[in-house]
C-alpha positions in Angstrom: -106.4 -206.3 -98.4 -108.5 -206.7 -101.7 -107.0 -204.7 -104.9 -110.3 -205.0 -106.7 -112.3 -202.1 -107.6 -116.2 -202.2 -107.3 -117.7 -202.0 -110.7 -121.3 -201.1 -111.5 -123.6 -204.0 -111.3 -121.5 -205.8 -108.6 -118.7 -207.3 -110.8 -115.3 -206.5 -109.5 -111.8 -206.2 -111.6 -108.5 -206.6 -110.2 -106.4 -203.5 -110.5 -103.4 -203.7 -112.7 -100.0 -204.0 -110.9 -97.7 -200.8 -111.3 -94.1 -201.4 -110.7 -92.3 -198.1 -109.6 -88.8 -197.7 -110.7 -86.4 -197.0 -107.6 -83.3 -195.1 -108.7 -79.9 -197.0 -107.9 -78.2 -195.9 -104.6 -74.8 -194.6 -105.1 -72.1 -195.3 -102.9 -69.6 -192.6 -104.1 -70.1 -189.0 -103.0 -70.9 -186.2 -105.6 -67.9 -184.5 -107.1 -67.3 -181.2 -105.4 -69.0 -178.2 -106.7 -68.1 -174.4 -106.2 -70.3 -172.6 -103.6 -69.7 -169.3 -105.9 -69.9 -167.2 -102.8 -68.7 -163.7 -103.7 -65.6 -162.4 -102.0 -65.5 -158.7 -101.7 -61.8 -157.2 -101.7 -61.3 -155.5 -98.4 -58.2 -153.4 -99.5 -56.0 -155.2 -97.0 -53.5 -157.3 -99.0 -53.2 -159.8 -96.2 -57.0 -160.3 -95.8 -57.6 -160.4 -99.4 -55.1 -163.4 -99.9 -56.7 -165.1 -97.1 -60.2 -164.6 -98.8 -59.0 -165.8 -102.1 -57.7 -169.0 -100.3 -61.3 -169.6 -99.4 -61.9 -170.7 -103.0 -59.5 -173.6 -102.8 -62.2 -175.4 -100.8 -64.5 -175.2 -103.8 -62.5 -178.1 -105.6 -62.0 -180.3 -102.4 -64.3 -182.6 -100.9 -65.8 -181.9 -97.6 -63.1 -183.5 -95.6 -60.6 -181.3 -97.2 -62.4 -178.0 -96.1 -61.0 -177.9 -92.8 -57.5 -177.7 -93.7 -58.3 -174.7 -95.7 -60.5 -173.0 -93.2 -57.7 -173.5 -90.4 -55.4 -171.9 -92.8 -57.6 -169.0 -93.4 -58.3 -168.6 -89.8 -54.4 -168.5 -89.0 -53.6 -165.9 -91.6 -56.7 -163.7 -90.7 -55.6 -164.0 -86.9 -52.0 -163.1 -87.9 -53.3 -160.2 -90.1 -55.1 -158.8 -87.0 -52.1 -159.2 -84.7 -50.0 -157.3 -87.2 -52.4 -154.6 -86.8 -52.3 -154.3 -83.1 -48.4 -154.4 -83.4 -48.1 -151.3 -85.5 -47.5 -148.2 -83.6 -50.1 -145.5 -84.1 -50.1 -142.1 -83.4 -49.1 -140.8 -80.1 -51.5 -140.6 -77.3 -51.9 -137.1 -76.0 -50.3 -136.4 -72.5 -53.4 -135.2 -71.0 -56.9 -134.0 -72.1 -56.7 -130.8 -73.8 -59.5 -129.0 -71.6 -57.6 -130.3 -68.4 -55.5 -127.3 -66.6 -52.8 -128.1 -64.4 -53.4 -127.4 -60.8 -51.2 -127.4 -57.6 -52.5 -129.5 -54.7 -52.4 -128.8 -51.3 -48.9 -130.7 -51.2 -47.5 -128.3 -54.0 -47.7 -131.1 -56.6 -49.3 -130.6 -60.0 -52.7 -132.1 -60.4 -54.4 -132.9 -63.8 -57.9 -132.3 -62.5 -60.5 -130.4 -64.8 -62.1 -129.1 -61.8 -61.2 -126.0 -60.0 -60.2 -126.3 -56.5 -61.0 -123.5 -53.7 -63.0 -120.6 -55.0 
């Protein structure tokens, strides 16, 4: 390929050679930078502590994030399990609109429907 530019009158002048600066390739990874993701408190102390633990990942390299995420996951799972283990209000024995009926055998039935009219 010819780097000459045609000039008026037929004379060609060679183009000046331009060197492009190439930035040096860095082998070292960039330093960790905080993601600054907002963490809104939930009102549950256990869950809020897990959310705050996520901030620890901001100061670690990527390969250190897994440990933090697994720790947070374990804490959230434990908090949910604790919610399931707490006794709640007692369940009603029967639906309030259900009337007790005696079946053909004489036993009580919890049917909301009337038998035989």
